[in-house]
C-alpha angles and dihedrals in degrees: 000000000000089000090056090048093052092045090049093050093048091046091049092052091046093048092050089051090046093050092048090053093053089072090064091062110109118239116209117211128225100054116114095211132146090227132033130205092280099050102081095041089050091050091051092046094048091046092051091046093051093047093047092050089049089051091052093048092047091049093048091047092052091047091050092046093052091040093234120156129214111245126199089210091071095072091121091056090051092053090048091051091051090051090051090054096056091146091063094048093046091047091055090048091049091050091052092050090045091056092046094049096044096088101042098038099030132230099292099049096039090048092049090052093044096049093044094052093040090056088047092052094048095046114094111252094242091055096055109110139131092278090055091049090053094048094046091046091052093046092049093050095046093043095048097045091044092052091046090053092045094050098042099041104033106023092033091223116155110226126191109274096198120178095337092063096207 
């Protein structure tokens, strides 16, 4: 319950930051598209914000229902819970690096790196081998190029080209 509360608070803070950054995405005029470059990031940000608020409310309701109180003396337990949820911490770090690398590397390269490392983080440690690296590398390449093609050709959204200059 406390773990859900902490995760919800961190996700809420991150989603607010993420949503605020969507307004810095440049919109190019002239395209008669249903969605612009800000649409999908805003949908993801709003979705994350709604889900994280729901997680906070659910956690507080369970704590109220079980009549448990939050204690400041349990800081060590909180740190241990964060360590046990390494996937969540690494995912937030990967998302931050993804956002930072988007402009210099471009959508395709930064997405390939993000998807590859995200698969690596979510794969159990005992399952990480050369076959898994090959599969995740292939998935990240196909997924990233496919999304780039979908967004630029069908949704008419201009994505950062980066050093590849697509």
